[in-house]
C-alpha positions as CSV (number, residue, x, y, z in Angstrom):
1,M,0.0,0.0,0.0
2,K,1.3,3.4,-1.0
3,A,0.4,6.9,0.3
4,L,1.6,10.2,-1.2
5,G,1.5,13.5,0.6
6,V,1.5,16.7,-1.4
7,Y,2.7,19.8,0.5
8,R,0.9,23.1,0.2
9,E,2.5,25.8,-2.0
10,T,4.5,28.2,0.1
11,E,2.7,31.2,-1.3
12,F,-0.6,29.8,-0.1
13,S,0.9,29.1,3.4
14,P,2.0,32.5,4.8
15,G,3.7,32.1,8.1
16,K,2.5,28.4,8.3
17,V,4.8,26.5,6.0
18,A,6.3,24.4,8.9
19,A,2.9,23.9,10.6
20,D,1.3,22.8,7.4
21,A,4.1,20.4,6.7
22,A,3.9,19.1,10.2
23,I,0.3,17.9,10.1
24,L,0.8,16.2,6.7
25,E,3.9,14.4,7.9
26,S,2.1,13.4,11.2
27,V,-0.7,11.8,9.3
28,L,1.7,10.0,7.0
29,A,3.5,8.7,10.1
30,E,0.2,7.3,11.4
31,L,-0.4,5.6,8.0
32,G,3.2,4.3,8.0
33,A,2.5,2.6,11.3
34,E,-0.5,0.9,9.6
35,G,1.7,-0.6,6.9
36,F,1.7,2.1,4.2
37,E,4.8,3.0,2.2
38,T,4.8,6.8,2.3
39,E,6.4,9.6,0.4
40,T,6.0,13.4,0.1
41,V,6.4,15.8,-2.7
42,D,6.2,19.6,-3.1
43,P,3.6,21.0,-5.6
44,A,6.2,21.6,-8.3
45,G,7.5,18.1,-8.0
46,F,3.9,16.8,-8.0
47,L,3.4,18.3,-11.5
48,D,6.3,16.3,-12.8
49,L,5.4,13.1,-10.9
50,A,4.3,10.2,-13.2
51,I,0.6,9.2,-12.8
52,S,0.9,5.9,-11.0
53,R,-1.4,4.1,-8.7
54,Y,-1.2,5.4,-5.1
55,D,-3.7,4.0,-2.8
56,L,-4.0,7.3,-1.0
57,V,-3.1,10.8,-2.1
58,L,-3.2,13.4,0.8
59,A,-3.4,16.8,-0.8
60,M,-2.7,20.2,0.8
61,C,-2.0,21.9,-2.5
62,Q,-4.3,24.6,-3.7
63,G,-2.9,25.9,-7.0
64,R,-4.9,25.4,-10.2
65,E,-2.2,23.3,-11.9
66,A,-1.7,21.1,-8.9
67,L,-5.5,20.6,-8.7
68,A,-5.7,19.6,-12.3
69,R,-2.9,17.0,-11.6
70,L,-4.8,15.8,-8.6
71,V,-7.8,15.0,-10.8
72,M,-5.6,12.8,-12.9
73,H,-4.5,10.8,-9.9
74,Q,-8.1,10.5,-8.8
75,H,-9.1,9.2,-12.2
76,S,-6.3,6.6,-12.0
77,G,-8.0,5.1,-9.0
78,S,-6.3,6.8,-6.0
79,V,-8.4,7.8,-3.0
80,V,-7.7,11.6,-2.7
81,V,-8.1,13.6,0.5
82,N,-9.2,16.3,-0.1
83,S,-10.4,16.0,-3.6
84,A,-9.6,18.7,-6.2
85,L,-13.2,19.7,-6.4
86,A,-13.5,20.1,-2.6
87,I,-10.4,22.2,-2.5
88,R,-11.7,24.3,-5.4
89,N,-15.0,24.7,-3.5
90,C,-13.1,26.6,-0.8
91,Y,-12.0,29.3,-3.1
92,R,-14.0,32.3,-2.1
93,D,-15.8,32.7,-5.4
94,L,-17.5,29.3,-4.8
95,L,-17.4,29.1,-1.0
96,S,-20.2,31.4,0.0
97,A,-22.6,29.9,-2.4
98,G,-21.7,26.4,-1.2
99,L,-22.2,27.4,2.5
100,K,-25.5,29.1,1.7
101,R,-26.8,26.1,-0.1
102,S,-26.0,23.9,2.9
103,G,-28.3,26.0,5.0
104,I,-25.9,26.8,7.7
105,P,-25.9,30.3,9.4
106,I,-23.5,32.7,7.7
107,P,-23.5,36.5,7.6
108,P,-24.9,38.2,4.5
109,G,-22.3,38.7,1.8
110,V,-21.8,39.4,-1.9
111,L,-19.1,38.7,-4.5
112,M,-18.1,41.9,-6.3
113,G,-15.7,42.8,-9.1
114,T,-13.1,45.3,-7.9
115,E,-13.3,47.3,-11.2
116,D,-17.1,47.4,-11.4
117,S,-18.9,50.6,-10.5
118,L,-20.1,50.6,-6.9
119,D,-23.9,50.2,-7.2
120,R,-25.7,50.2,-3.9
121,R,-28.2,47.8,-5.2
122,V,-25.5,45.2,-5.2
123,L,-25.2,45.7,-1.4
124,Y,-28.9,44.8,-0.8
125,G,-29.1,43.0,2.6
126,L,-25.9,44.5,3.8
127,E,-25.5,47.4,6.2
128,P,-22.2,49.2,5.3
129,E,-22.5,51.6,8.3
130,A,-22.5,48.6,10.7
131,G,-19.1,47.4,9.3
132,L,-18.1,45.1,6.4
133,Y,-15.2,42.8,5.8
134,V,-13.7,42.9,2.3
135,K,-11.9,39.7,1.4
136,R,-10.0,38.8,-1.7
137,G,-12.4,36.9,-3.9
138,D,-10.3,33.9,-5.0
139,L,-8.1,32.3,-2.4
140,H,-8.0,32.8,1.3
141,A,-5.9,35.6,2.8
142,L,-2.3,35.4,1.8
143,H,-1.3,38.8,3.3
144,D,-2.7,41.0,6.0
145,S,-4.1,43.3,3.3
146,D,-6.2,40.5,1.8
147,V,-8.9,41.1,4.5
148,V,-9.8,44.6,5.5
149,R,-12.7,46.0,7.6
150,V,-14.5,49.1,6.3
151,T,-17.3,51.2,7.6
152,G,-19.6,52.9,5.0
153,V,-19.8,53.0,1.3
154,D,-16.9,55.5,0.8
155,Q,-14.5,53.2,2.6
156,L,-15.8,50.2,0.7
157,G,-15.2,52.1,-2.6
158,A,-11.6,52.9,-1.5
159,A,-11.0,49.2,-0.5
160,L,-12.2,48.1,-3.9
161,M,-9.8,50.4,-5.6
162,A,-6.9,49.2,-3.4
163,F,-7.7,45.5,-4.3
164,A,-7.9,46.4,-8.0
165,A,-4.5,48.2,-7.9
166,R,-3.0,44.9,-6.6
167,G,-4.5,43.0,-9.5
168,I,-7.2,41.2,-7.5
169,K,-10.2,41.1,-9.8
170,S,-12.9,40.2,-7.2
171,V,-13.7,40.4,-3.5
172,Y,-16.2,38.9,-1.2
173,V,-17.9,41.6,0.9
174,Q,-19.2,40.1,4.2
175,Q,-21.3,41.8,6.9
176,S,-19.5,42.2,10.2
177,V,-21.1,40.4,13.1
178,E,-20.7,40.9,16.8
179,G,-19.5,38.1,19.2
180,S,-16.6,36.0,20.2
181,L,-14.3,34.3,17.6
182,V,-14.1,30.5,17.8
183,K,-11.9,28.4,15.6
184,F,-13.0,24.9,14.8
185,Y,-11.4,21.9,13.2
186,G,-12.9,18.7,11.9
187,V,-12.6,15.4,10.1
188,S,-15.6,14.0,8.3
189,G,-17.3,10.7,9.1
190,G,-17.7,11.8,12.7
191,E,-14.0,11.1,13.3
192,Y,-13.2,14.4,15.0
193,F,-14.3,17.9,15.9
194,A,-12.6,20.4,18.2
195,T,-12.9,24.1,19.0
196,V,-10.4,26.7,20.1
197,A,-11.9,29.8,21.8
198,D,-9.3,31.8,23.6
199,G,-10.8,33.7,26.5
200,Y,-14.3,32.4,25.8
201,H,-16.2,29.4,27.2
202,L,-18.2,27.8,24.5
203,P,-21.4,26.3,26.0
204,D,-21.8,22.6,25.2
205,R,-25.1,23.2,23.4
206,L,-23.5,25.7,21.1
207,K,-20.5,23.5,20.5
208,L,-22.8,20.6,19.5
209,D,-24.8,22.9,17.2
210,L,-21.6,24.3,15.6
211,A,-20.3,20.7,15.1
212,R,-23.4,19.7,13.3
213,A,-23.4,22.8,11.1
214,A,-19.7,22.5,10.3
215,A,-20.1,18.8,9.4
216,T,-23.1,19.7,7.1
217,A,-21.0,22.4,5.4
218,A,-18.0,20.0,5.0
219,D,-20.3,17.5,3.4
220,A,-21.8,20.1,1.0
221,L,-18.3,21.2,0.0
222,G,-17.0,17.6,-0.3
223,L,-14.3,18.0,2.3
224,E,-12.8,15.2,4.5
225,T,-10.5,17.3,6.6
226,W,-11.4,20.9,7.3
227,G,-11.5,23.9,9.6
228,G,-13.0,27.4,9.9
229,D,-14.0,30.3,12.0
230,A,-17.3,31.2,13.7
231,V,-18.5,34.2,15.6
232,V,-20.5,33.1,18.6
233,H,-23.1,35.2,20.4
234,E,-25.8,34.6,22.9
235,D,-28.4,33.6,20.4
236,G,-26.2,31.3,18.3
237,F,-23.4,31.7,15.8
238,K,-22.4,32.6,12.3
239,I,-19.8,30.7,10.4
240,I,-17.6,33.3,8.7
241,D,-15.0,31.2,7.0
242,F,-14.3,27.6,6.0
243,N,-11.2,26.0,4.5
244,D,-9.7,22.8,3.4
245,W,-7.1,21.1,5.5
246,P,-5.8,23.7,8.0
247,S,-2.6,23.2,9.9
248,F,-4.4,21.9,13.1
249,S,-1.4,23.3,15.0
250,R,-3.0,23.4,18.5
251,V,-4.7,20.0,18.1
252,R,-2.2,18.2,15.8
253,V,-1.8,14.9,17.7
254,E,-5.5,14.1,18.0
255,A,-6.3,15.5,14.5
256,S,-3.6,13.5,12.7
257,R,-4.8,10.3,14.2
258,A,-8.4,11.1,13.2
259,I,-7.3,12.0,9.6
260,A,-5.4,8.8,9.3
261,R,-8.5,6.8,10.6
262,R,-10.6,8.6,8.0
263,C,-8.1,7.8,5.2
264,L,-8.0,4.2,6.2
265,R,-11.8,3.9,6.2
266,L,-12.0,5.6,2.7
267,H,-9.3,3.3,1.4
268,R,-11.2,0.3,2.6
269,L,-14.4,1.5,1.0
270,G,-12.6,2.2,-2.2
271,A,-11.0,-1.2,-2.2
272,H,-14.4,-2.8,-1.9
273,G,-16.1,-0.7,-4.5
274,G,-17.6,1.7,-2.0
275,R,-17.3,5.5,-1.9
276,T,-14.9,7.3,-4.2
277,V,-13.6,10.6,-3.0
């Protein structure tokens, strides 16, 4: 049995290159203990790697060329975690629609072109004076300037111009919501869920509701290993971000075991004609 791990591109891993590598290597170590022959490759090397049958391909890559290559491995019969489609679903231009379709609570938001004229009708349902977050519309934040908070239409217009000047063609404009920030991490199939809420005690009821909502979202996006952010308040929560395969830095030991268990289960299903990922 063979398992291949594909590292994330350094440009998509600002300040977290070592942490991203650590979770991937930790999962592969767990699989190695189960009898898998394991190897790793960076995204550039992955593009040159011959398409051969790996039982498992563990993918943290996010670039378009690497995702296209990932599809080829999937078509060759490999079980891929996460799939190319699931990773692409976490680009911001698709993410909000996927989360909305899953029926989970998210703040109002709209995808906008940075070079389009600012028409207030596009902002229907948003309250600019209550604060908005403007996020680059393709990938997740790669720099501090990729997510900015603005108040009012004038500041929004200035932010759109700033993104356009950097060559970013679209942004996702999301309503700011009040509450406490909670980070969450999960592995599908009920294998794992954890929250990290610095300085805030998350009630058990809300944690259970958040776990259910996050699992529903992950299923809608096609993810097997995932994480995100939620803002929690007295009446509930809003999920404000969701992403494929985070670094799991503060829960790495437990998460790596859970990811390995999930991979083993998917491998067994695939070997017996069950689910393909």
